[in-house]
The first five atom37 places (N, CA, C, CB, O) and aatype in JSON, in Angstrom:
{
  "aatype": [12, 6, 10, 16, 0, 14, 6, 17, 0, 7, 0, 16, 11, 14, 19, 4, 19, 3, 0, 4, 12, 19, 14, 19, 9, 6, 0, 10, 17, 0, 0, 1, 9, 17, 16, 10, 2, 4, 4, 4, 7, 8, 2, 7, 6, 13, 3, 1, 0, 19, 9, 19, 3, 1, 0, 3, 1, 11, 1, 0, 6, 6, 19, 9, 3, 1, 10, 7, 3, 7, 0, 2, 19, 7, 0, 17, 6, 10, 19, 17, 15, 11, 6, 1, 7],
  "atom_mask": [
    [1, 1, 1, 1, 1],
    [1, 1, 1, 1, 1],
    [1, 1, 1, 1, 1],
    [1, 1, 1, 1, 1],
    [1, 1, 1, 1, 1],
    [1, 1, 1, 1, 1],
    [1, 1, 1, 1, 1],
    [1, 1, 1, 1, 1],
    [1, 1, 1, 1, 1],
    [1, 1, 1, 0, 1],
    [1, 1, 1, 1, 1],
    [1, 1, 1, 1, 1],
    [1, 1, 1, 1, 1],
    [1, 1, 1, 1, 1],
    [1, 1, 1, 1, 1],
    [1, 1, 1, 1, 1],
    [1, 1, 1, 1, 1],
    [1, 1, 1, 1, 1],
    [1, 1, 1, 1, 1],
    [1, 1, 1, 1, 1],
    [1, 1, 1, 1, 1],
    [1, 1, 1, 1, 1],
    [1, 1, 1, 1, 1],
    [1, 1, 1, 1, 1],
    [1, 1, 1, 1, 1],
    [1, 1, 1, 1, 1],
    [1, 1, 1, 1, 1],
    [1, 1, 1, 1, 1],
    [1, 1, 1, 1, 1],
    [1, 1, 1, 1, 1],
    [1, 1, 1, 1, 1],
    [1, 1, 1, 1, 1],
    [1, 1, 1, 1, 1],
    [1, 1, 1, 1, 1],
    [1, 1, 1, 1, 1],
    [1, 1, 1, 1, 1],
    [1, 1, 1, 1, 1],
    [1, 1, 1, 1, 1],
    [1, 1, 1, 1, 1],
    [1, 1, 1, 1, 1],
    [1, 1, 1, 0, 1],
    [1, 1, 1, 1, 1],
    [1, 1, 1, 1, 1],
    [1, 1, 1, 0, 1],
    [1, 1, 1, 1, 1],
    [1, 1, 1, 1, 1],
    [1, 1, 1, 1, 1],
    [1, 1, 1, 1, 1],
    [1, 1, 1, 1, 1],
    [1, 1, 1, 1, 1],
    [1, 1, 1, 1, 1],
    [1, 1, 1, 1, 1],
    [1, 1, 1, 1, 1],
    [1, 1, 1, 1, 1],
    [1, 1, 1, 1, 1],
    [1, 1, 1, 1, 1],
    [1, 1, 1, 1, 1],
    [1, 1, 1, 1, 1],
    [1, 1, 1, 1, 1],
    [1, 1, 1, 1, 1],
    [1, 1, 1, 1, 1],
    [1, 1, 1, 1, 1],
    [1, 1, 1, 1, 1],
    [1, 1, 1, 1, 1],
    [1, 1, 1, 1, 1],
    [1, 1, 1, 1, 1],
    [1, 1, 1, 1, 1],
    [1, 1, 1, 0, 1],
    [1, 1, 1, 1, 1],
    [1, 1, 1, 0, 1],
    [1, 1, 1, 1, 1],
    [1, 1, 1, 1, 1],
    [1, 1, 1, 1, 1],
    [1, 1, 1, 0, 1],
    [1, 1, 1, 1, 1],
    [1, 1, 1, 1, 1],
    [1, 1, 1, 1, 1],
    [1, 1, 1, 1, 1],
    [1, 1, 1, 1, 1],
    [1, 1, 1, 1, 1],
    [1, 1, 1, 1, 1],
    [1, 1, 1, 1, 1],
    [1, 1, 1, 1, 1],
    [1, 1, 1, 1, 1],
    [1, 1, 1, 0, 1]
  ],
  "atom_positions": [
    [[-12.32, -42.68, -3.68], [-10.82, -42.63, -4.52], [-10.04, -41.72, -3.66], [-10.87, -41.96, -6.25], [-10.7, -40.75, -3.28]],
    [[-8.98, -41.76, -3.3], [-7.89, -41.46, -2.25], [-7.16, -40.85, -3.38], [-7.1, -42.78, -1.29], [-6.73, -41.54, -4.31]],
    [[-7.01, -39.34, -3.3], [-6.13, -38.43, -3.82], [-4.98, -37.99, -3.06], [-6.8, -37.41, -4.15], [-5.05, -38.04, -1.83]],
    [[-3.89, -37.54, -3.66], [-2.76, -37.09, -3.03], [-2.85, -35.51, -3.28], [-1.43, -37.81, -3.6], [-2.49, -35.03, -4.35]],
    [[-3.34, -34.75, -2.26], [-3.44, -33.37, -2.2], [-1.99, -32.79, -2.61], [-3.94, -32.91, -0.74], [-0.98, -33.34, -2.18]],
    [[-1.91, -31.43, -3.64], [-0.71, -31.12, -4.26], [0.08, -30.41, -2.6], [-1.01, -29.89, -5.87], [-0.35, -30.21, -1.46]],
    [[1.21, -30.23, -3.2], [2.02, -29.68, -2.16], [1.77, -28.22, -1.54], [3.31, -29.7, -2.68], [2.03, -27.73, -0.44]],
    [[1.18, -27.74, -2.63], [0.72, -26.15, -2.17], [-0.24, -26.2, -1.19], [0.07, -25.23, -3.35], [-0.09, -25.58, -0.14]],
    [[-1.2, -26.86, -1.4], [-2.11, -26.93, -0.36], [-1.99, -27.53, 1.18], [-3.0, -27.54, -0.93], [-2.86, -27.66, 2.03]],
    [[-0.61, -27.85, 1.21], [-0.23, -28.4, 3.01], [-1.12, -29.43, 3.25], [0.0, 0.0, 0.0], [-1.19, -29.64, 4.47]],
    [[-1.86, -30.18, 2.6], [-2.91, -31.16, 3.38], [-1.36, -32.59, 3.34], [-5.03, -31.63, 2.08], [-0.5, -32.85, 2.5]],
    [[-1.73, -33.21, 4.84], [-0.52, -34.1, 4.94], [-1.29, -35.47, 5.07], [0.58, -33.73, 6.29], [-0.82, -36.38, 5.75]],
    [[-2.41, -35.58, 4.44], [-3.12, -36.77, 4.71], [-3.96, -37.29, 3.19], [-4.22, -36.4, 6.05], [-4.45, -36.29, 2.69]],
    [[-4.22, -38.45, 2.4], [-4.82, -38.45, 1.33], [-6.36, -37.93, 1.57], [-4.66, -39.78, 0.76], [-6.76, -37.83, 2.74]],
    [[-7.06, -37.66, 0.7], [-8.52, -36.61, 0.43], [-9.04, -37.99, -0.13], [-8.51, -34.86, -0.91], [-8.48, -38.79, -0.88]],
    [[-10.46, -38.01, 0.56], [-11.38, -39.15, -0.1], [-12.14, -38.11, -1.19], [-12.62, -40.06, 1.19], [-12.37, -36.95, -0.87]],
    [[-12.42, -38.55, -2.26], [-13.37, -38.44, -3.32], [-13.97, -38.79, -3.91], [-13.33, -38.23, -3.84], [-13.41, -39.54, -4.7]],
    [[-15.22, -38.66, -4.1], [-15.76, -39.33, -5.22], [-15.6, -39.88, -6.46], [-16.27, -38.92, -5.42], [-15.9, -39.08, -7.34]],
    [[-15.19, -41.08, -6.9], [-14.86, -41.32, -8.3], [-15.12, -40.43, -9.1], [-15.36, -42.31, -8.8], [-14.22, -39.84, -9.71]],
    [[-16.68, -40.09, -9.3], [-17.08, -39.28, -10.62], [-16.41, -37.8, -10.35], [-18.93, -39.17, -10.86], [-16.42, -37.15, -11.4]],
    [[-15.83, -37.07, -9.23], [-15.79, -35.98, -8.92], [-14.04, -35.75, -9.15], [-16.53, -35.81, -7.51], [-13.45, -34.7, -8.9]],
    [[-13.5, -36.87, -9.64], [-11.85, -36.79, -9.43], [-11.65, -35.73, -10.53], [-10.83, -38.4, -9.73], [-11.1, -34.65, -10.35]],
    [[-12.09, -36.1, -11.48], [-11.69, -34.9, -12.82], [-11.84, -33.48, -12.4], [-12.79, -35.01, -14.24], [-10.89, -32.69, -12.4]],
    [[-13.09, -33.17, -12.03], [-12.98, -31.95, -11.3], [-12.18, -31.57, -10.45], [-13.8, -31.74, -10.81], [-11.44, -30.61, -10.65]],
    [[-12.16, -32.29, -9.27], [-11.27, -31.97, -8.13], [-9.77, -31.79, -8.67], [-11.36, -33.16, -7.0], [-9.06, -30.86, -8.29]],
    [[-9.25, -32.93, -9.77], [-7.9, -32.57, -10.33], [-8.11, -31.22, -11.13], [-7.28, -33.8, -11.31], [-7.37, -30.32, -10.74]],
    [[-8.75, -30.96, -11.91], [-8.41, -29.6, -12.73], [-8.67, -28.2, -11.7], [-9.56, -29.5, -14.22], [-8.16, -27.15, -12.1]],
    [[-9.47, -28.16, -10.36], [-9.06, -27.39, -9.6], [-8.11, -27.41, -9.16], [-9.55, -27.27, -8.97], [-7.33, -26.5, -9.45]],
    [[-7.74, -28.34, -8.35], [-6.21, -28.09, -7.98], [-5.11, -27.92, -8.75], [-5.78, -28.97, -7.36], [-4.04, -27.51, -8.29]],
    [[-5.29, -28.22, -9.9], [-4.0, -27.81, -10.81], [-4.16, -26.29, -11.14], [-3.91, -28.74, -12.34], [-3.16, -25.68, -11.49]],
    [[-5.45, -25.59, -11.04], [-5.79, -24.21, -11.06], [-5.24, -23.58, -9.61], [-7.46, -24.06, -11.29], [-5.41, -22.39, -9.36]],
    [[-4.7, -24.29, -8.86], [-4.25, -23.72, -7.39], [-5.94, -23.42, -6.49], [-3.12, -21.88, -7.69], [-6.11, -22.46, -5.73]],
    [[-6.73, -24.18, -6.73], [-8.18, -23.56, -5.86], [-8.2, -25.13, -5.07], [-10.07, -23.03, -7.13], [-8.31, -26.29, -5.47]],
    [[-8.05, -24.52, -3.81], [-8.55, -25.42, -2.9], [-9.98, -26.14, -2.67], [-8.31, -24.86, -1.96], [-10.89, -25.35, -2.4]],
    [[-10.32, -27.46, -2.72], [-11.76, -27.67, -2.49], [-12.1, -27.82, -0.82], [-12.2, -29.07, -3.36], [-11.25, -28.28, -0.06]],
    [[-12.95, -27.55, -0.51], [-13.44, -27.86, 0.63], [-14.19, -29.24, 1.11], [-14.14, -26.93, 0.77], [-14.11, -29.91, 2.14]],
    [[-15.07, -29.41, -0.27], [-16.08, -30.27, -0.38], [-16.4, -30.93, -1.52], [-17.02, -29.76, -0.06], [-15.89, -30.56, -2.58]],
    [[-17.18, -31.89, -1.49], [-17.45, -32.29, -2.77], [-18.32, -33.42, -2.64], [-16.26, -32.59, -3.53], [-18.18, -34.27, -1.77]],
    [[-19.51, -33.42, -3.78], [-20.57, -34.44, -3.67], [-21.15, -34.96, -4.91], [-21.62, -33.94, -2.92], [-21.81, -34.23, -5.65]],
    [[-20.93, -36.29, -5.18], [-21.08, -36.87, -6.51], [-22.95, -36.6, -6.62], [-20.4, -38.79, -6.55], [-23.4, -36.69, -7.76]],
    [[-23.74, -36.36, -5.76], [-25.25, -36.46, -6.33], [-25.96, -37.21, -5.79], [0.0, 0.0, 0.0], [-27.17, -37.02, -5.71]],
    [[-25.23, -38.41, -5.2], [-26.12, -39.52, -4.55], [-26.76, -40.22, -5.81], [-27.34, -38.89, -3.46], [-27.85, -40.73, -5.54]],
    [[-26.5, -40.33, -6.65], [-26.7, -41.36, -7.67], [-27.74, -40.69, -8.6], [-27.22, -42.81, -7.04], [-28.61, -41.32, -9.2]],
    [[-27.52, -39.11, -8.67], [-28.74, -38.54, -9.49], [-29.54, -37.77, -8.51], [0.0, 0.0, 0.0], [-29.93, -36.69, -8.96]],
    [[-29.97, -38.07, -7.06], [-31.08, -37.53, -6.32], [-30.59, -36.37, -6.03], [-31.58, -38.25, -5.14], [-31.48, -35.75, -5.45]],
    [[-29.4, -35.56, -6.14], [-29.55, -34.26, -5.88], [-28.25, -34.27, -7.06], [-29.45, -33.61, -4.11], [-27.91, -35.25, -7.72]],
    [[-27.52, -32.61, -7.11], [-27.03, -31.96, -8.26], [-25.46, -32.53, -7.81], [-27.4, -30.1, -8.39], [-25.19, -32.56, -6.6]],
    [[-24.59, -32.9, -8.67], [-23.36, -32.68, -8.48], [-22.55, -31.54, -8.14], [-23.01, -33.02, -9.28], [-22.45, -30.67, -9.0]],
    [[-21.85, -31.37, -6.82], [-21.27, -30.19, -6.3], [-19.97, -30.15, -5.84], [-21.96, -29.78, -5.38], [-19.36, -31.03, -5.23]],
    [[-19.54, -28.91, -6.22], [-17.94, -28.8, -5.02], [-18.32, -27.48, -4.46], [-15.93, -28.66, -5.9], [-19.21, -26.72, -4.83]],
    [[-17.31, -27.32, -3.31], [-17.46, -26.62, -2.38], [-16.39, -25.66, -2.23], [-17.67, -27.34, -1.41], [-15.56, -26.48, -1.85]],
    [[-15.84, -24.71, -2.23], [-14.64, -23.77, -2.55], [-15.02, -22.64, -1.77], [-14.39, -23.39, -4.15], [-16.15, -22.17, -1.64]],
    [[-13.74, -22.19, -1.19], [-13.48, -20.66, -0.78], [-14.28, -20.03, -1.34], [-12.24, -20.04, -1.05], [-14.74, -20.41, -2.42]],
    [[-14.7, -18.77, -0.69], [-15.71, -17.64, -1.17], [-14.68, -16.85, -2.04], [-16.48, -16.62, 0.18], [-15.24, -16.32, -3.01]],
    [[-13.67, -16.68, -1.99], [-13.03, -15.73, -3.14], [-12.6, -16.81, -4.09], [-11.65, -14.67, -2.63], [-11.75, -16.48, -4.91]],
    [[-12.99, -17.9, -4.1], [-12.32, -18.59, -5.5], [-13.39, -19.08, -6.45], [-11.33, -19.96, -5.15], [-13.25, -19.49, -7.6]],
    [[-14.35, -18.96, -5.83], [-15.58, -19.17, -6.49], [-16.13, -18.96, -7.59], [-16.2, -18.81, -6.05], [-17.02, -19.71, -8.0]],
    [[-15.72, -17.97, -8.23], [-15.46, -17.29, -9.79], [-14.74, -18.12, -10.6], [-14.63, -15.93, -9.82], [-15.22, -18.64, -11.6]],
    [[-13.5, -18.28, -10.19], [-12.72, -19.42, -10.84], [-12.68, -20.28, -11.06], [-12.13, -19.69, -10.73], [-12.11, -20.83, -12.0]],
    [[-13.46, -20.79, -10.0], [-13.73, -22.3, -9.73], [-15.02, -22.65, -11.05], [-14.39, -22.57, -7.77], [-14.97, -23.63, -11.78]],
    [[-15.89, -21.8, -11.09], [-16.76, -22.17, -12.3], [-16.38, -21.45, -13.68], [-18.27, -21.81, -11.95], [-17.24, -21.11, -14.5]],
    [[-15.36, -21.29, -13.82], [-14.44, -20.9, -15.01], [-13.72, -22.24, -15.34], [-13.29, -19.62, -14.63], [-13.54, -22.64, -16.49]],
    [[-13.45, -22.72, -14.52], [-12.43, -24.13, -14.44], [-13.7, -24.96, -14.99], [-11.65, -24.74, -12.55], [-13.6, -25.35, -16.15]],
    [[-14.62, -25.22, -14.44], [-15.6, -26.15, -14.24], [-16.31, -26.2, -15.59], [-16.51, -25.79, -13.04], [-16.52, -27.29, -16.13]],
    [[-16.69, -25.01, -16.17], [-17.26, -24.56, -17.53], [-16.42, -24.78, -18.48], [-17.62, -23.2, -17.65], [-16.91, -25.25, -19.51]],
    [[-15.08, -24.56, -18.47], [-14.0, -25.34, -19.62], [-13.67, -26.77, -19.27], [-12.45, -24.58, -19.7], [-12.89, -27.2, -20.13]],
    [[-13.9, -27.53, -18.52], [-14.38, -28.81, -18.55], [-15.34, -29.31, -18.63], [-14.19, -29.27, -17.94], [-15.45, -30.47, -18.26]],
    [[-16.15, -28.77, -19.03], [-17.47, -29.13, -19.34], [-18.23, -29.99, -18.34], [0.0, 0.0, 0.0], [-19.29, -30.42, -18.8]],
    [[-17.94, -30.36, -17.04], [-18.79, -31.15, -16.42], [-19.63, -30.82, -16.05], [-18.53, -31.67, -15.73], [-20.46, -31.71, -15.89]],
    [[-19.99, -29.66, -15.7], [-21.62, -28.93, -15.49], [-21.82, -29.29, -14.06], [0.0, 0.0, 0.0], [-23.01, -29.2, -13.77]],
    [[-21.07, -29.67, -13.07], [-21.11, -29.54, -11.38], [-21.21, -28.15, -10.95], [-19.74, -30.12, -10.62], [-20.5, -27.27, -11.43]],
    [[-21.99, -27.97, -10.17], [-22.16, -26.7, -9.28], [-21.16, -26.44, -8.25], [-23.42, -26.74, -8.56], [-20.48, -27.18, -7.54]],
    [[-21.26, -25.05, -8.36], [-19.94, -24.63, -7.48], [-20.55, -23.78, -6.41], [-18.68, -23.73, -8.37], [-21.08, -22.69, -6.61]],
    [[-20.39, -24.48, -5.04], [-21.05, -23.27, -3.69], [-19.55, -22.82, -3.08], [0.0, 0.0, 0.0], [-18.48, -23.23, -3.53]],
    [[-19.67, -21.99, -2.09], [-18.87, -21.44, -1.5], [-19.16, -21.4, 0.07], [-18.76, -20.31, -2.13], [-20.32, -21.32, 0.49]],
    [[-18.35, -21.44, 0.69], [-18.57, -21.29, 2.4], [-18.18, -19.89, 2.59], [-17.53, -22.37, 3.48], [-17.24, -19.4, 1.96]],
    [[-19.01, -19.1, 3.62], [-19.0, -17.94, 3.95], [-19.41, -18.13, 5.54], [-19.88, -17.08, 3.01], [-20.37, -18.74, 6.02]],
    [[-18.28, -17.34, 6.25], [-18.34, -17.33, 7.7], [-19.39, -16.0, 8.05], [-16.69, -17.16, 8.37], [-19.42, -14.87, 7.56]],
    [[-20.24, -16.66, 9.12], [-21.59, -15.66, 9.15], [-21.52, -15.82, 10.58], [-23.24, -16.13, 8.3], [-21.55, -16.97, 11.03]],
    [[-21.44, -14.78, 11.41], [-21.43, -15.23, 13.15], [-22.67, -14.74, 13.5], [-20.18, -14.49, 14.27], [-23.29, -13.76, 13.1]],
    [[-22.98, -15.77, 14.47], [-24.66, -15.48, 14.88], [-24.98, -14.6, 15.99], [-25.41, -16.79, 15.32], [-26.06, -14.63, 16.6]],
    [[-23.83, -13.68, 16.28], [-24.02, -12.59, 17.2], [-22.42, -11.61, 16.75], [-24.18, -13.3, 19.1], [-21.29, -11.98, 16.44]],
    [[-22.92, -10.57, 16.87], [-21.83, -9.25, 16.18], [-20.79, -9.36, 17.58], [-22.8, -7.13, 15.89], [-21.05, -9.13, 18.76]],
    [[-19.34, -9.89, 16.82], [-18.37, -9.98, 17.55], [-17.91, -8.26, 17.78], [-17.33, -11.03, 16.84], [-18.42, -7.3, 17.21]],
    [[-16.75, -8.23, 18.84], [-16.47, -6.78, 19.3], [-15.21, -6.54, 18.8], [0.0, 0.0, 0.0], [-14.67, -5.45, 19.0]]
  ]
}
């Protein structure tokens, strides 16, 4: 499905989201948590998941717990392969 991103996110194009993840994404956006990626779990082969900024991970878990959805929350972390000076 294509969702229109909230104005506060600054996205200018529709965002494609797996249909089963729409309630999760909409709940996170309503809590002003931007999502970086999500996955429906490929028909049960994998767990359903949503990826957020590391600083938002705990809040995202709380939102999903309140929703009763059960999707896993992951977070991106920037790690350099070499030390930067």
